[in-house]
PDB file of N, CA, C and O in Angstrom:
ATOM      1  N   MET A   1     139.950  63.435  50.803  1.00  0.00           N
ATOM      2  CA  MET A   1     139.270  62.964  51.991  1.00  0.00           C
ATOM      3  C   MET A   1     138.420  64.087  52.597  1.00  0.00           C
ATOM      4  O   MET A   1     137.300  63.861  53.054  1.00  0.00           O
ATOM      5  N   GLU A   2     138.972  65.283  52.588  1.00  0.00           N
ATOM      6  CA  GLU A   2     138.232  66.432  53.118  1.00  0.00           C
ATOM      7  C   GLU A   2     136.952  66.662  52.320  1.00  0.00           C
ATOM      8  O   GLU A   2     135.903  66.955  52.893  1.00  0.00           O
ATOM      9  N   GLN A   3     137.038  66.532  51.012  1.00  0.00           N
ATOM     10  CA  GLN A   3     135.857  66.736  50.178  1.00  0.00           C
ATOM     11  C   GLN A   3     134.806  65.664  50.455  1.00  0.00           C
ATOM     12  O   GLN A   3     133.611  65.959  50.467  1.00  0.00           O
ATOM     13  N   ASN A   4     135.238  64.429  50.678  1.00  0.00           N
ATOM     14  CA  ASN A   4     134.289  63.365  50.988  1.00  0.00           C
ATOM     15  C   ASN A   4     133.584  63.618  52.315  1.00  0.00           C
ATOM     16  O   ASN A   4     132.388  63.364  52.452  1.00  0.00           O
ATOM     17  N   ARG A   5     134.340  64.121  53.292  1.00  0.00           N
ATOM     18  CA  ARG A   5     133.751  64.432  54.598  1.00  0.00           C
ATOM     19  C   ARG A   5     132.721  65.546  54.447  1.00  0.00           C
ATOM     20  O   ARG A   5     131.630  65.472  55.011  1.00  0.00           O
ATOM     21  N   ARG A   6     133.071  66.571  53.688  1.00  0.00           N
ATOM     22  CA  ARG A   6     132.132  67.678  53.477  1.00  0.00           C
ATOM     23  C   ARG A   6     130.879  67.206  52.746  1.00  0.00           C
ATOM     24  O   ARG A   6     129.767  67.625  53.067  1.00  0.00           O
ATOM     25  N   ARG A   7     131.071  66.332  51.765  1.00  0.00           N
ATOM     26  CA  ARG A   7     129.925  65.817  51.009  1.00  0.00           C
ATOM     27  C   ARG A   7     129.009  64.997  51.920  1.00  0.00           C
ATOM     28  O   ARG A   7     127.786  65.129  51.868  1.00  0.00           O
ATOM     29  N   ALA A   8     129.612  64.154  52.751  1.00  0.00           N
ATOM     30  CA  ALA A   8     128.817  63.329  53.668  1.00  0.00           C
ATOM     31  C   ALA A   8     128.037  64.200  54.644  1.00  0.00           C
ATOM     32  O   ALA A   8     126.869  63.931  54.923  1.00  0.00           O
ATOM     33  N   LEU A   9     128.677  65.237  55.161  1.00  0.00           N
ATOM     34  CA  LEU A   9     127.987  66.143  56.087  1.00  0.00           C
ATOM     35  C   LEU A   9     126.881  66.916  55.381  1.00  0.00           C
ATOM     36  O   LEU A   9     125.819  67.164  55.951  1.00  0.00           O
ATOM     37  N   SER A  10     127.140  67.285  54.158  1.00  0.00           N
ATOM     38  CA  SER A  10     126.120  68.012  53.395  1.00  0.00           C
ATOM     39  C   SER A  10     124.902  67.128  53.138  1.00  0.00           C
ATOM     40  O   SER A  10     123.764  67.567  53.302  1.00  0.00           O
ATOM     41  N   LEU A  11     125.145  65.889  52.738  1.00  0.00           N
ATOM     42  CA  LEU A  11     124.042  64.973  52.453  1.00  0.00           C
ATOM     43  C   LEU A  11     123.247  64.605  53.696  1.00  0.00           C
ATOM     44  O   LEU A  11     122.046  64.343  53.623  1.00  0.00           O
ATOM     45  N   SER A  12     123.935  64.586  54.850  1.00  0.00           N
ATOM     46  CA  SER A  12     123.253  64.211  56.092  1.00  0.00           C
ATOM     47  C   SER A  12     122.608  65.407  56.779  1.00  0.00           C
ATOM     48  O   SER A  12     122.019  65.261  57.851  1.00  0.00           O
ATOM     49  N   GLY A  13     122.710  66.570  56.185  1.00  0.00           N
ATOM     50  CA  GLY A  13     122.120  67.760  56.794  1.00  0.00           C
ATOM     51  C   GLY A  13     122.918  68.265  57.973  1.00  0.00           C
ATOM     52  O   GLY A  13     122.365  68.913  58.862  1.00  0.00           O
ATOM     53  N   GLY A  14     124.218  67.980  58.000  1.00  0.00           N
ATOM     54  CA  GLY A  14     125.088  68.445  59.081  1.00  0.00           C
ATOM     55  C   GLY A  14     125.178  67.500  60.263  1.00  0.00           C
ATOM     56  O   GLY A  14     125.840  67.818  61.251  1.00  0.00           O
ATOM     57  N   ASP A  15     124.530  66.348  60.189  1.00  0.00           N
ATOM     58  CA  ASP A  15     124.566  65.375  61.284  1.00  0.00           C
ATOM     59  C   ASP A  15     125.895  64.629  61.256  1.00  0.00           C
ATOM     60  O   ASP A  15     126.169  63.891  60.309  1.00  0.00           O
ATOM     61  N   VAL A  16     126.733  64.814  62.296  1.00  0.00           N
ATOM     62  CA  VAL A  16     128.048  64.176  62.327  1.00  0.00           C
ATOM     63  C   VAL A  16     127.959  62.672  62.601  1.00  0.00           C
ATOM     64  O   VAL A  16     128.955  61.963  62.456  1.00  0.00           O
ATOM     65  N   GLY A  17     126.805  62.186  62.987  1.00  0.00           N
ATOM     66  CA  GLY A  17     126.624  60.753  63.215  1.00  0.00           C
ATOM     67  C   GLY A  17     126.879  59.928  61.973  1.00  0.00           C
ATOM     68  O   GLY A  17     127.210  58.746  62.069  1.00  0.00           O
ATOM     69  N   ILE A  18     126.731  60.531  60.820  1.00  0.00           N
ATOM     70  CA  ILE A  18     126.981  59.835  59.560  1.00  0.00           C
ATOM     71  C   ILE A  18     128.441  59.380  59.473  1.00  0.00           C
ATOM     72  O   ILE A  18     128.742  58.383  58.816  1.00  0.00           O
ATOM     73  N   LEU A  19     129.337  60.103  60.127  1.00  0.00           N
ATOM     74  CA  LEU A  19     130.760  59.771  60.066  1.00  0.00           C
ATOM     75  C   LEU A  19     131.094  58.520  60.872  1.00  0.00           C
ATOM     76  O   LEU A  19     132.144  57.916  60.652  1.00  0.00           O
ATOM     77  N   TRP A  20     130.234  58.121  61.790  1.00  0.00           N
ATOM     78  CA  TRP A  20     130.505  56.981  62.658  1.00  0.00           C
ATOM     79  C   TRP A  20     129.734  55.734  62.245  1.00  0.00           C
ATOM     80  O   TRP A  20     129.794  54.724  62.947  1.00  0.00           O
ATOM     81  N   GLN A  21     129.022  55.773  61.143  1.00  0.00           N
ATOM     82  CA  GLN A  21     128.240  54.623  60.727  1.00  0.00           C
ATOM     83  C   GLN A  21     129.076  53.557  60.041  1.00  0.00           C
ATOM     84  O   GLN A  21     128.644  52.409  59.934  1.00  0.00           O
ATOM     85  N   SER A  22     130.247  53.910  59.582  1.00  0.00           N
ATOM     86  CA  SER A  22     131.121  52.962  58.902  1.00  0.00           C
ATOM     87  C   SER A  22     131.924  52.177  59.932  1.00  0.00           C
ATOM     88  O   SER A  22     132.361  52.728  60.942  1.00  0.00           O
ATOM     89  N   GLY A  23     132.113  50.896  59.670  1.00  0.00           N
ATOM     90  CA  GLY A  23     132.907  50.065  60.581  1.00  0.00           C
ATOM     91  C   GLY A  23     134.342  50.528  60.694  1.00  0.00           C
ATOM     92  O   GLY A  23     134.922  50.484  61.779  1.00  0.00           O
ATOM     93  N   ILE A  24     134.931  50.974  59.586  1.00  0.00           N
ATOM     94  CA  ILE A  24     136.324  51.428  59.626  1.00  0.00           C
ATOM     95  C   ILE A  24     136.456  52.684  60.476  1.00  0.00           C
ATOM     96  O   ILE A  24     137.473  52.876  61.143  1.00  0.00           O
ATOM     97  N   SER A  25     135.450  53.533  60.459  1.00  0.00           N
ATOM     98  CA  SER A  25     135.489  54.743  61.285  1.00  0.00           C
ATOM     99  C   SER A  25     135.522  54.389  62.764  1.00  0.00           C
ATOM    100  O   SER A  25     136.244  55.010  63.544  1.00  0.00           O
ATOM    101  N   LEU A  26     134.746  53.400  63.138  1.00  0.00           N
ATOM    102  CA  LEU A  26     134.729  52.976  64.549  1.00  0.00           C
ATOM    103  C   LEU A  26     136.059  52.367  64.958  1.00  0.00           C
ATOM    104  O   LEU A  26     136.544  52.618  66.061  1.00  0.00           O
ATOM    105  N   TRP A  27     136.656  51.567  64.078  1.00  0.00           N
ATOM    106  CA  TRP A  27     137.962  50.970  64.383  1.00  0.00           C
ATOM    107  C   TRP A  27     139.047  52.034  64.514  1.00  0.00           C
ATOM    108  O   TRP A  27     139.886  51.964  65.412  1.00  0.00           O
ATOM    109  N   LEU A  28     139.028  53.013  63.624  1.00  0.00           N
ATOM    110  CA  LEU A  28     140.017  54.089  63.703  1.00  0.00           C
ATOM    111  C   LEU A  28     139.839  54.919  64.969  1.00  0.00           C
ATOM    112  O   LEU A  28     140.821  55.293  65.610  1.00  0.00           O
ATOM    113  N   ALA A  29     138.606  55.206  65.326  1.00  0.00           N
ATOM    114  CA  ALA A  29     138.346  55.971  66.548  1.00  0.00           C
ATOM    115  C   ALA A  29     138.811  55.187  67.775  1.00  0.00           C
ATOM    116  O   ALA A  29     139.394  55.765  68.693  1.00  0.00           O
ATOM    117  N   ALA A  30     138.561  53.883  67.797  1.00  0.00           N
ATOM    118  CA  ALA A  30     138.997  53.052  68.919  1.00  0.00           C
ATOM    119  C   ALA A  30     140.521  53.023  69.004  1.00  0.00           C
ATOM    120  O   ALA A  30     141.082  53.086  70.098  1.00  0.00           O
ATOM    121  N   ALA A  31     141.187  52.929  67.868  1.00  0.00           N
ATOM    122  CA  ALA A  31     142.651  52.916  67.859  1.00  0.00           C
ATOM    123  C   ALA A  31     143.214  54.228  68.387  1.00  0.00           C
ATOM    124  O   ALA A  31     144.177  54.228  69.154  1.00  0.00           O
ATOM    125  N   VAL A  32     142.624  55.335  67.985  1.00  0.00           N
ATOM    126  CA  VAL A  32     143.081  56.641  68.463  1.00  0.00           C
ATOM    127  C   VAL A  32     142.873  56.754  69.971  1.00  0.00           C
ATOM    128  O   VAL A  32     143.750  57.243  70.684  1.00  0.00           O
ATOM    129  N   LEU A  33     141.728  56.308  70.455  1.00  0.00           N
ATOM    130  CA  LEU A  33     141.447  56.391  71.890  1.00  0.00           C
ATOM    131  C   LEU A  33     142.378  55.500  72.709  1.00  0.00           C
ATOM    132  O   LEU A  33     142.692  55.817  73.856  1.00  0.00           O
ATOM    133  N   LEU A  34     142.816  54.395  72.125  1.00  0.00           N
ATOM    134  CA  LEU A  34     143.744  53.520  72.838  1.00  0.00           C
ATOM    135  C   LEU A  34     145.174  54.050  72.827  1.00  0.00           C
ATOM    136  O   LEU A  34     145.902  53.877  73.804  1.00  0.00           O
ATOM    137  N   VAL A  35     145.580  54.687  71.750  1.00  0.00           N
ATOM    138  CA  VAL A  35     146.957  55.149  71.607  1.00  0.00           C
ATOM    139  C   VAL A  35     147.164  56.531  72.228  1.00  0.00           C
ATOM    140  O   VAL A  35     148.263  56.839  72.689  1.00  0.00           O
ATOM    141  N   LEU A  36     146.147  57.348  72.245  1.00  0.00           N
ATOM    142  CA  LEU A  36     146.274  58.719  72.713  1.00  0.00           C
ATOM    143  C   LEU A  36     146.814  58.847  74.143  1.00  0.00           C
ATOM    144  O   LEU A  36     147.721  59.651  74.358  1.00  0.00           O
ATOM    145  N   PRO A  37     146.310  58.103  75.125  1.00  0.00           N
ATOM    146  CA  PRO A  37     146.865  58.240  76.484  1.00  0.00           C
ATOM    147  C   PRO A  37     148.356  57.884  76.541  1.00  0.00           C
ATOM    148  O   PRO A  37     149.127  58.550  77.232  1.00  0.00           O
ATOM    149  N   TRP A  38     148.756  56.845  75.822  1.00  0.00           N
ATOM    150  CA  TRP A  38     150.164  56.448  75.796  1.00  0.00           C
ATOM    151  C   TRP A  38     151.019  57.559  75.173  1.00  0.00           C
ATOM    152  O   TRP A  38     152.078  57.908  75.695  1.00  0.00           O
ATOM    153  N   LEU A  39     150.548  58.102  74.060  1.00  0.00           N
ATOM    154  CA  LEU A  39     151.285  59.149  73.366  1.00  0.00           C
ATOM    155  C   LEU A  39     151.407  60.397  74.230  1.00  0.00           C
ATOM    156  O   LEU A  39     152.480  60.995  74.311  1.00  0.00           O
ATOM    157  N   LEU A  40     150.319  60.790  74.874  1.00  0.00           N
ATOM    158  CA  LEU A  40     150.356  61.972  75.740  1.00  0.00           C
ATOM    159  C   LEU A  40     151.300  61.770  76.919  1.00  0.00           C
ATOM    160  O   LEU A  40     152.026  62.693  77.290  1.00  0.00           O
ATOM    161  N   SER A  41     151.303  60.590  77.509  1.00  0.00           N
ATOM    162  CA  SER A  41     152.202  60.346  78.640  1.00  0.00           C
ATOM    163  C   SER A  41     153.655  60.407  78.196  1.00  0.00           C
ATOM    164  O   SER A  41     154.502  60.903  78.939  1.00  0.00           O
ATOM    165  N   ARG A  42     153.962  59.913  77.003  1.00  0.00           N
ATOM    166  CA  ARG A  42     155.332  59.986  76.484  1.00  0.00           C
ATOM    167  C   ARG A  42     155.745  61.436  76.245  1.00  0.00           C
ATOM    168  O   ARG A  42     156.856  61.836  76.591  1.00  0.00           O
ATOM    169  N   LEU A  43     154.850  62.215  75.655  1.00  0.00           N
ATOM    170  CA  LEU A  43     155.171  63.608  75.378  1.00  0.00           C
ATOM    171  C   LEU A  43     155.342  64.411  76.662  1.00  0.00           C
ATOM    172  O   LEU A  43     156.251  65.233  76.770  1.00  0.00           O
ATOM    173  N   LEU A  44     154.471  64.172  77.628  1.00  0.00           N
ATOM    174  CA  LEU A  44     154.553  64.919  78.886  1.00  0.00           C
ATOM    175  C   LEU A  44     155.774  64.519  79.700  1.00  0.00           C
ATOM    176  O   LEU A  44     156.354  65.356  80.393  1.00  0.00           O
ATOM    177  N   SER A  45     156.171  63.263  79.626  1.00  0.00           N
ATOM    178  CA  SER A  45     157.341  62.832  80.390  1.00  0.00           C
ATOM    179  C   SER A  45     158.619  63.439  79.817  1.00  0.00           C
ATOM    180  O   SER A  45     159.589  63.625  80.552  1.00  0.00           O
ATOM    181  N   ARG A  46     158.640  63.745  78.546  1.00  0.00           N
ATOM    182  CA  ARG A  46     159.806  64.395  77.940  1.00  0.00           C
ATOM    183  C   ARG A  46     159.896  65.861  78.331  1.00  0.00           C
ATOM    184  O   ARG A  46     160.987  66.429  78.374  1.00  0.00           O
ATOM    185  N   ARG A  47     158.766  66.470  78.614  1.00  0.00           N
ATOM    186  CA  ARG A  47     158.743  67.893  78.925  1.00  0.00           C
ATOM    187  C   ARG A  47     159.099  68.173  80.383  1.00  0.00           C
ATOM    188  O   ARG A  47     159.574  69.263  80.700  1.00  0.00           O
ATOM    189  N   THR A  48     158.877  67.212  81.271  1.00  0.00           N
ATOM    190  CA  THR A  48     159.165  67.445  82.684  1.00  0.00           C
ATOM    191  C   THR A  48     160.655  67.285  82.923  1.00  0.00           C
ATOM    192  O   THR A  48     161.260  66.337  82.423  1.00  0.00           O
ATOM    193  N   PRO A  49     161.262  68.199  83.683  1.00  0.00           N
ATOM    194  CA  PRO A  49     162.699  68.088  83.947  1.00  0.00           C
ATOM    195  C   PRO A  49     163.000  66.878  84.820  1.00  0.00           C
ATOM    196  O   PRO A  49     162.265  66.559  85.755  1.00  0.00           O
ATOM    197  N   ARG A  50     164.087  66.224  84.489  1.00  0.00           N
ATOM    198  CA  ARG A  50     164.467  65.042  85.264  1.00  0.00           C
ATOM    199  C   ARG A  50     165.265  65.472  86.485  1.00  0.00           C
ATOM    200  O   ARG A  50     165.854  66.552  86.519  1.00  0.00           O
ATOM    201  N   GLU A  51     165.268  64.598  87.489  1.00  0.00           N
ATOM    202  CA  GLU A  51     165.986  64.903  88.712  1.00  0.00           C
ATOM    203  C   GLU A  51     167.473  64.957  88.447  1.00  0.00           C
ATOM    204  O   GLU A  51     167.985  64.277  87.558  1.00  0.00           O
ATOM    205  N   ASN A  52     168.160  65.772  89.225  1.00  0.00           N
ATOM    206  CA  ASN A  52     169.594  65.871  89.104  1.00  0.00           C
ATOM    207  C   ASN A  52     170.217  64.590  89.629  1.00  0.00           C
ATOM    208  O   ASN A  52     169.944  64.191  90.761  1.00  0.00           O
ATOM    209  N   THR A  53     171.049  63.938  88.826  1.00  0.00           N
ATOM    210  CA  THR A  53     171.639  62.659  89.221  1.00  0.00           C
ATOM    211  C   THR A  53     172.920  62.836  90.003  1.00  0.00           C
ATOM    212  O   THR A  53     173.494  61.851  90.467  1.00  0.00           O
ATOM    213  N   GLY A  54     173.387  64.069  90.162  1.00  0.00           N
ATOM    214  CA  GLY A  54     174.593  64.303  90.952  1.00  0.00           C
ATOM    215  C   GLY A  54     175.857  64.337  90.099  1.00  0.00           C
ATOM    216  O   GLY A  54     176.937  64.619  90.618  1.00  0.00           O
ATOM    217  N   HIS A  55     175.747  64.063  88.836  1.00  0.00           N
ATOM    218  CA  HIS A  55     176.909  64.137  87.947  1.00  0.00           C
ATOM    219  C   HIS A  55     177.137  65.578  87.540  1.00  0.00           C
ATOM    220  O   HIS A  55     176.186  66.308  87.259  1.00  0.00           O
ATOM    221  N   HIS A  56     178.409  65.994  87.508  1.00  0.00           N
ATOM    222  CA  HIS A  56     178.724  67.376  87.129  1.00  0.00           C
ATOM    223  C   HIS A  56     179.329  67.407  85.775  1.00  0.00           C
ATOM    224  O   HIS A  56     179.665  68.479  85.273  1.00  0.00           O
TER     225      HIS A  56
END
């Protein structure tokens, strides 16, 4: 996959717009943008200390 990306960039003269011309690329980017906020909130909520519940 890395080689294909490099080949596409080489053929396009370094224009990254070539990577977004495929329909599957747009769907994958949309999926990442939709899932990323949820994933970040889950990760950040695990890192914050929880309140003391009073149990010893």
